[in-house]
BALODO-607810 format. One record per residue (C-alpha): residue in three letters; x, y, z. Coordinates in pm, whole numbers, plus 32768, in hexadecimal, padded with zeros to 4 digits. Example, Ala and Ser with C-alpha at 12.3 -4.5 7.8 and 13.67 -1.06 7.14 Angstrom:
# residues 2
ALA84CE7E3E830CSER85577F9682CA
This chain:
# residues 691
MET6FD12A8C30E7LYS70DC298B312DLYS7081283931BELEU711526E031EFLEU7169263530AALEU70AB24EC30A6ILE710124782F4ALEU7234250E2EA8ALA71FD24ED2D34PHE733E259B2CD7ALA743C25272DD8GLY753126352D73LEU743927522DA1LEU744E277F2F1AASN74E026C73042VAL73C826C33142SER73F326283298ALA72E7253132FCGLU72F425C63459GLU729D272833EAPRO715327953486ARG702D27D633A6ARG6FD9294433CCHIS6EB329D43310CYS6E4C2B203286TYR6D542BB93377SER6CC52CC0328ETHR6B702C21325AGLU6B2A2BFF33D0GLN6B932D6933FFTYR6AAC2DD832E8LYS69852D223382GLN69CC2DC334D4ASP69EF2F193434ILE68A32F0E337BLEU67F22EB334C0SER687F2FE6356DASP686530CF3440PRO672D309F3368GLN67B031A63276TYR68CE30BA321CTHR67DD2FD43163GLN675630F43095ASN68B63174304EGLN691A301D2FCDLYS67E3300D2EF3ASP683231632E62LEU699630F32E1DGLU691C2FB92D6AASP6838308E2C8EPHE695A31772C3ETHR6A4130512BF6ARG69542FB02AFDGLN692630FA2A46PHE6A9B31482A4BILE6AF92FF729B6LYS69E1301128B4ASN6A543165283BALA6BCA3117284CPRO6CBC31D12932VAL6CCA334A2924SER6E0533EB289FARG6F1F3413299BSER701334BC28B2SER704C35D729A9SER70C234EA2ABAGLY719533FA29F1PRO716432922984VAL716B31F82AE1TYR70A3322B2C21ILE719C32902D32ILE711A32472E93PRO71BC32F92FBFVAL71E7320B30E3VAL722E32363257PHE7284311C3348HIS722F313934B9VAL730630383572LEU72562FE836BCHIS73492F4D37B0ASN73AB2F163919TYR75202EE838D4GLY74FA2D813864PRO75372CDD3710GLU74052D97368EASN74D82ED63682ILE753B2E7A3520SER764E2F273460ASP7627302F3355ALA76D62F403268GLN75C32E3D3298ILE74B82F40324AILE756E2FC33117ASP75832E5B30A0ALA740A2E3530D1VAL73C12F703005ASN74A42EF42EEEILE73F12DA32EEAMET729B2E482ED0THR730E2F1C2DACARG73B32DEF2D06ASP72752D1F2D25PHE71852E312CB4ARG72652E862B8ALYS72862D162B25ARG73FE2D232B4CASN740F2BEA2C21ALA74E82AE02B7FASP73F729C92BDDTHR72F82A3E2ADCSER73AC293A2A06LEU72FE28342ADDILE719E28A82A84ILE70ED278429E4PRO709D27B82870ILE6F2727EB2897PHE6F5F292D2961GLN709A29B628BFGLY6FD32A8A27CDILE6F0A2B3F28D8ALA701D2B7429DDALA70372CEF29ECASP71182E0F2A52ALA70402ED62B45GLU710030172AF8ILE710B30672C6DGLU724630BC2D2FPHE7282310B2E9DARG736D320B2F33LEU73B9325D309BALA735333C230EATHR746834C03126ILE738635D831A4ASP729735A032C7PRO7139363A32EEASN71CE376B339DGLY72C637AC3285ASN73EC3722334ACYS74FD363A32D4THR74B634C332F4ASN7537337E3265GLY73D632F13261ILE741632183393GLU73C6326734FDHIS740D318C3629ILE730631A5373CGLN73483105388FTHR71FC30803914THR716B2F4B39B8LYS70592F6038B2CYS71492E9E37D4TYR70C02D663884SER6F6D2CDF3810ALA6F5B2E02371FASP6E132E713685ASP6D7F2FB83606ASN6DB53052375ESER6F2A301D372ALYS6F3530F635F1LEU6FF032153693ASN7045335A35E1PRO6F9433183495TRP6FFE3405337FPRO6EE934883298CYS6E7C336131C4SER6E333442309ALYS6FA834973092TYR7055335E3116MET701431EA311CASN703D3191328EILE70DB304532F1TRP70FD2FE4345FTHR71D62EC434D5ALA71B42E183627TYR72312CF136F1SER70E62C3436E8LEU6F812C6B3679GLN6E442C4B3746ASN6DE02B2D3663THR6F052A4936AEALA6ED22980356DALA6EFB2AB73497ALA70332B3133E5ALA6F9B2C7E337CTYR6E5E2D303319ALA6E032E57323BLYS6CDC2F403215LEU6C052F3730DEPRO6BC5309C3066GLY6A9C315930EFGLY6ACE31313266SER6B5632163374ASN6C7A32F23309ALA6D1432D43465VAL6D5C315E3443ASP6D81313F32C9GLY6EAF3077325EILE6F602F3432BDMET6FB72E92340CSER70BE2D7E33F6ARG718A2CA434DATYR72F92D0834DBASP73692BB8344ETYR72902BDA3316VAL733A2D163296GLY743C2CF13181SER75252BC9314FILE764B2C1E3236GLY76862C6333A5GLU756D2BD53479SER74A32B653349SER74E82A673236VAL74BC2A3230C1ASN738F2955310BASN72DE2A7431BDSER73572B8C30DCARG721F2BB23004THR712D2BE83120LEU712D2D5F30E5THR70F62D292F6FHIS6FB92C692FC6GLU6F462D6930C8MET6F892E912FE3GLY6EA82DE52EE7HIS6D912DFC2FE9CYS6DDC2F6F3019PHE6D992F962EA4ASN6C4D2EDA2EC8LEU6CB82D7F2E59LEU6C072C5D2F04HIS6C792AF72F2BPRO6C342A392DE6TRP6B3B295C2E9EGLY6A7B2A8F2F1BASN6A642B6E3049THR6AA52A653151ASN6BD129DF3208ALA6B7B287231D1PRO6C3A27DF30ABGLY6BD5267F3051GLY6A6A262B3016ALA6A3227942FADCYS69A627642E50GLY688F28542DFFGLY693C29912E76THR69BA2AA82D97ASP6ACB2BAD2D96TYR6A1A2C7E2C89VAL6B3A2C442B96ALA6AE52BA92A44ASP6C302AFC29F8THR6C6C2A4C2B48PRO6BB928FD2B32GLU6AC728A42C46SER6BA528182D58ASP6B86271F2E70GLY6C9327DF2F2CTRP6DF527562F39ASP6EED273C3055ASN6FD026542F90CYS707926452E3ELEU6FB625482D75LEU6FE326272C45THR6EEB256C2B69GLY6DE125632C78SER6C7E25582BF1VAL6B6525382CEDCYS6A4D26302CABASN6A1726052B34PRO6AE424E02AADPRO6BA424DE29CBVAL6BD6265729FFILE6D29268B2AA9GLU6D22277A2BD0ASN6E24288E2BF8VAL6EE427F62D1DGLN700F28D92CD6ASN6F4B2A1A2D0FTYR6FCE2B0D2E15MET6E732B162EB3GLU6E74299F2EF2TYR6F132906302DSER701028302F73TYR718528532FA2CYS71B728522E2AASP70FB29942DDEVAL71A62A582CC9MET70A52B262C08PHE6F812C162BEATHR6E942BF42AC2GLN6E362D0529CBGLY6CDB2D122A64GLN6D672D462BC0VAL6E452E5E2B40ALA6D192F0B2AA4ARG6C612EF22BF0MET6D8A2F852CADHIS6DA830A32BB5ALA6C3730ED2BE4THR6C6C31032D5DLEU6D9131EF2D2DASN6CA932D72C6CALA6B9132C62D6FTHR6B5833B52E91ALA6B4332A42F9CASN6C4132FB30AFGLY6CDF33F12FBBARG6D7C32DE2EE8ASN6D6233C22DB8ASN6E4634C22E60LEU6F6233D82EC0TRP700F33D62D6DTHR6FCB353A2CFAPRO70F936142CA4GLY70A437082DB9ASN709835F62EBFLEU71DC355A2E47ILE728536AB2E78ALA71DE36D92FCETHR725335823046GLY73AC35932FA9THR736F346C2EC2ASP738935252D78GLY74E2349A2D30ASN75B435BF2DA4PRO76DA35672E89PRO7661355D2FF3ILE76F336393102ILE77BC3583320FCYS76F6359E3353THR776F35E334B3PRO77753496356CILE76A93432369CALA7787339037A5ASP772632453843PHE77DC311C38D8GLN77AD2FDA399AALA78802F053A85ASP786E2D8A3A72ASN78562D813BEFILE77F42E973CDBALA78192DD13E1FVAL79642D1E3E59CYS7A652CBE3F5FTHR7BA22D8B3F85GLY7C9F2D413E76THR7BA22CB93D7AALA7BCA2D3D3C17ILE7AA22DFD3B87ASN7A7A2E293A11PHE79E52F7639A8LYS79472F92384EASP790430D0378CLEU779B30D83711SER7798323D3691TRP76BE327B3563LYS76473370345AALA77A533AD33CBPRO78F432FD3393ILE79CE332F34C9THR7B2F33B43497SER7BA833C43602TRP7B503349375EASN7BA533DC38B1TRP7B4332FF39D8SER7B55334C3B4CPHE7B4B323D3C5BPRO7B7732CF3DBAGLY7C0131BC3E97GLY7C5430E13D6CVAL7D9A30683CD7PRO7DDE310C3BECALA7D1B323F3C59THR7D0232C33AF4SER7D09322F3996VAL7CF63297382BASP7CA3313837ACSER7B5230F4370FASN7B102FCA37F5PRO7BF42FDA3928VAL7C272ED13A37ILE7C2A2F563B9DTHR7C662EBE3CF7TYR7C132F4D3E4DPRO7D072EFC3F6ATHR7C2C2F7E4085ALA7AC02F5440E5GLY79C5306740A7THR78CC30FC3FB3PHE796331B23E8CASP78F832993D71ALA795F32653C08SER795433613AECLEU799A33773977ILE79D734953888VAL79BC343E3716THR7A04351A35EDSER79C6350E3478SER7A3B35F63366THR791F36E633BDGLY791236E73539GLY78FE361A3676ASP7820359F378ETHR784C353238F9ILE779E342E39D0ILE77D633FF3B46ARG774C32D03BFEVAL773F331B3D72ALA778131FE3E6ATYR779031143D3FILE789230163DB7ARG78722F5F3F05VAL79A92EB43F88THR79A72DCD40B7ASP7AD02D5C4187THR7A972C9442C7ALA79332C66433ELEU78C02D69443CTHR77AF2C8E44D1THR77DB2B3C457EALA76DE2A1E4578PRO75E129EB4608TYR752A2B09455DTHR73E02B9745D5ASN73182CBB454DASP71B72D1C45B6PHE71DF2E7A451EGLU716C2F1A4664LEU72AD2FE2468APRO72A8313B45E9ALA731231404480PRO7419312B43FAALA749B304D4513SER73B22F2E44B9PHE737D2F7C4349PRO74292F60425FGLY75342F0D4363VAL76942F7F43ADASP77112F184254GLY75D22E9941B1TRP75262F45408FILE73EE2F493FB7GLU73E62F0C3E42ASN72D92FCF3D88SER73042FB03C12ASP71FA30AE3BACASN727431B73CA5SER711631F23D2ATHR70DE32783E89SER6F8F31D33ED2ALA6FB9306F3E4FLEU70E32FE03F0ATRP713A2F2F404ETHR70FC3021416DARG70E9300842E8VAL6F863051435FTHR6EE0305D44B4THR6D7830284449ALA6D5C2EAE4427ASN6CDF2DD44545SER6DE72CCC4590THR6DD82B7A4639THR6ECD2BEB4748GLY6E092D1E47B0GLY6EFE2E0E470ETHR6EA22F0E4609ALA6FCF2F1A4522SER70042E3F43F0LEU70742E544286LYS6F7B2EA44173MET6F872E783FFBASN6E862F4F3F49ASN6E182E623E35PHE6CCB2F193E23SER6D6930343D59ASN6E9D2F843CCFPHE6EE02F2D3B63VAL6E9F2DD13AE0GLY6FEF2D1F3AD9GLN70962E203BB9GLU71A52D873C98ASP71F82E1E3DEBALA72DE2D893EEFTRP735C2DBD404FVAL74BE2D3E407ETHR750E2CF241E9PRO764E2D56429DSER77712C69426FILE776A2B564376ASP788B2A8043F6PHE7827290F440ESER7987288D444BASN7921281845A9VAL77DE276F4534ASN77AE260244D3PHE7675255F4445PRO75552555446DVAL753126C64414TYR73D7275D43F1LEU734528A24372ASN71FA28F44418PHE711D2A1C43C1LYS6FB32A8443B0VAL6F002AF14274ALA6DAF2B8E422AASN6D1D2BB940CDALA6BCD2BDD4023GLN6B782BA43EB8ARG6ACE2CC23E03SER6A0A2BC63D35ALA6A032A4E3D17THR6AFF2A633BFBSER6BF82B513CA5ASN6D512AB73CA0ASP6E392B8B3D76GLN6F752AC93DC9LEU705E2AC83EF6LYS71A32A063EFBVAL72CD29F83FE4ILE742A29C53F57TYR758429DB3FF2SER76E72A393F93THR782E29C34028ASN79072AAB3F54CYS78902C043FC0GLY776B2C113ECDGLN782C2BBC3D91SER77562A873D4FTRP761F29F63DF1SER7590289D3E40THR743328323EA3ALA73EC281C4016GLY72C527323FE6PHE71A8282F4001ASN70EE28953EC5LYS6F7728CA3ED7SER6E8429873DFBGLY6D1329C43DC3ALA6C2828FB3EA0ASN6D50283E3F37LEU6DDF29863FB9ALA6C942A1A402ETHR6C3B2A09419FALA6AFF2ADE4196GLY6A4B2A64405EVAL69D32B663F60VAL69C42CD23FCBTHR695F2DCE3EC2PHE69CD2F013F87ASN6B2B2F653FFDPHE6B842E4940EDTHR6C0C2E7D424EPRO6C0A2D53433DSER6B1D2DA0445BTHR6B242C5E4525PRO6C312B624587THR6B772A5744BFGLN6BD32B0C437DTRP6D422AB543B7ARG6DE72966436FSER6F3128E143F7GLU702B285C42FBTHR715827824348VAL726B274B4247ASN7393265E426AILE74CE271E420AASN75DA261D425CPRO76BB268A413AVAL771827CA41F9GLN77B2270A431DASN79172772436ELYS790E28834264PRO79AE29C542E1ASN78E82ABC420DVAL777E2A7941AEARG766B2B5F4132PHE74FC2B0F40FDLYS741D2BB73FFDPHE72A42BD24024LEU723C2BFB3EB8ASN70DF2C6A3E55ILE70662C473CEDSER6F262D093CC3ASP6DF22CA53BFFARG6D4F2DEB3C75GLY6C7A2D1D3D5FASN6C7C2D7D3ECEASN6D732DCF3FE1THR6E6B2CE04080TYR6EF02D0641E3VAL701C2C5F428EASP70692C5D4403ASP711D2BAA4520ILE724C2B224468ASN731B2A28452EILE7447296D44A8THR74B6285C4599GLY759C27344593ASN767B26584662ILE7772275A46E3VAL789B268B4752GLY79DD2749471AILE7A9C2636466AASP7A1E25014726GLN78FF24A1480CTHR79E224084915ASP7A7E255B4954GLU792225F54976LEU78B224F34A75GLN79EE25184B41LEU79BF26914B4CGLY786526734BECPHE780427D34B7ATHR76C028424C29LEU75EC297F4C41TYR74F829A84D62PRO73EB2A1E4D63ASN73962A244BF2PRO72B22AD84BA7SER733A2BD44C9BTYR729F2D054D3FGLY73E52DC24D71ASN74EC2CF54E2CTHR75852BC64D7FASP76912AD24DF5LEU777E2A2F4CFEGLY782C28EC4D61PHE7933280F4CC1THR7A4327124D15LEU7BA927014C97ILE7C4A25A94CA5LYS7D98264E4C5FSER7E1A27B04C53GLY7DC128854B29THR7D7F29E14A9DVAL7C152A434AD7ALA7B532B694A43ILE79E82BB44A9AASP79302CA749B6VAL77C82D1F49BALYS774F2D5E4857ASN760F2DE447C1ILE75452D1446CBLEU76172D9C45ADGLY77502D034649GLN77E12E5246B1SER78972E574800ILE77F62F4348FFALA78B32ED44A3ATHR79E82E074A8EVAL79C22D524BDBLEU7B112C9D4BDFASN7C4B2C724B0ELYS7D682BBE4BC2THR7E1A2A734BF7LEU7D7E299D4D0APRO7DF2285D4DB8ALA7D1B27234DBDGLY7BE727394E99ASP7A79279D4EB8TYR7A1A29074E70ASN78EA29E44E9DHIS78C52B474E1BLYS77A82C3E4E34LEU77502CE14CECPRO770D2E574CE4VAL75A32EC44D0ELEU75112ECC4BB2SER73E42F7F4B20PRO72C52EA54AA6GLY731E2DFC495FILE73D02CD148C3TYR75472CA748F1LEU76562BB1488BILE77492B48499DASP78912ADA48FFVAL79882A1849D9THR7ACD29E1491BVAL7BC228E449ABASN7D1028C448F9ASN7C75296347C1LYS7B4A287547C0HIS79F9292747C9HIS78D428B0489CVAL779C2985486CARG7652298B492ALYS75212A6548EFLEU74AC2B2E4A1EILE73522BC94A31VAL732A2CEC4B20SER71C22D494B72
């Protein structure tokens, strides 16, 4: 496993950044967890140790029928959510080549092995090949890309679509691991077939793309564990001060455990030099396996544990398409991504082909509403001149066939804001009027139907209403992100101070639950986002303490009012807010009674004072008088709008001379309205409550 280089004995060996995080192998911790949950694992490991000792004692059995080298079929499962973790096939091919190079002792840096270990540095006679036939007998390139939020904080539960471990060595890659200090972990033989294999961060795979040369031997280390090699200091993850442990290999000196390159290090049994350069150490200068380690790996490959003895057999190589015959070119699987899916009109969007399983020979894109509307480029650039929600589709072909993907309502384009500040939403109006709003939307990255923002009418509110928004964290995935994006709001007639007020209710499922709610905003139609000053999680978010059952607020005291200063949105003509929930699979979060208010002044306060705009009575029970004064003639428009800023009645639209004016508003149904008096194109807005 690769770690920070503390002492670089050979300065030319590697160039390691001092800022690179120290990420460990997590295999030992996984093993300890596994034996607690599966008592048979301990016995299986004991049986394997007995077999290994006997195998090494009697010398390897003849493998003349299968050739001089163990060939291991490999499949990579790339877990991703369309981020950098969706690594390229080229990066994976590079990783496979590096594993084969290291196991075959073809790495050029064997020349740097210090003299005392040069004689026992060994060719493991093991090679790795990507499968070309899948478990169902279909064509594959040995790499599958799986879109899932389980790519975050990945663990054994993230090991989707495992292929039979007796036929393939499974390797999963993910954005991050549940143990945040870990780079990867592997399973020692003898455990569950369903999770056998390696789980690695995406940036510790190969030496190119999202990874680096410094991280490129992580899979070499982890594959050693899959073949029953332990760390030279023993079966722990605590290098340093580890003398007394064993890896059951005769020619690896007892080791203190090394995360640096002091190549002549001698701690456990001075003056015996420890094998700092071993692949199973944590040093960045690891370049070798020993002869004893190779014998142990060969024993494992002849043992029945997890079907290791079947992996390299001639029949399995034929079944997995790794017998050396030219592979068949597969039919591709179409996929793509846009760099932005929410933009203003006229903004360029870059589309990227992410199709996989086969080399692509042609592309046929369709962009209804876009310019251009079609393209045959691999990565086209498209603009949208009008507002709306638009589909996008791609047809890709290879020499053996094609595939199509259509993303419905994929691109959201905003022009002028359809709602004018102030903005109020108590979610009491029938959906969809109040949620997600006239041009708002929800973002639900795992496409579930039960764990997302929804409008409910079951939660007791502080205002006596029944409707609110609910996020079902109780059944959500850990790390799952779900957002409600509000309608676009025009703040061009608002000066500071500007405030966002809302009510929130949340309970923790346990004292350690860490569900998170944050509010962010965008002034460019959702293309980029900034913090709005609200970000709470865990106990700081909770309003009802710890509730072990599915939480629904039942009393007003289980709600809390939040006030956020949002001065940066003043005078901005097109603003959206995003209520973003990041689940820890704790308990439910509710949001209600959103009010966004500010100093609504047209363009100056003097003009507002001179206008003398009044509403009486307010709250009203049906009849409302509107009064104002013009100090000089001007064009006046009076509009009654709903809380979404949509005009429902025009009371006046004409040029008036100077003077005092009074107008009766139409009789309105109970609700909240915005009364917009526009004088010479300057807006003056008041909120009217009709009971």
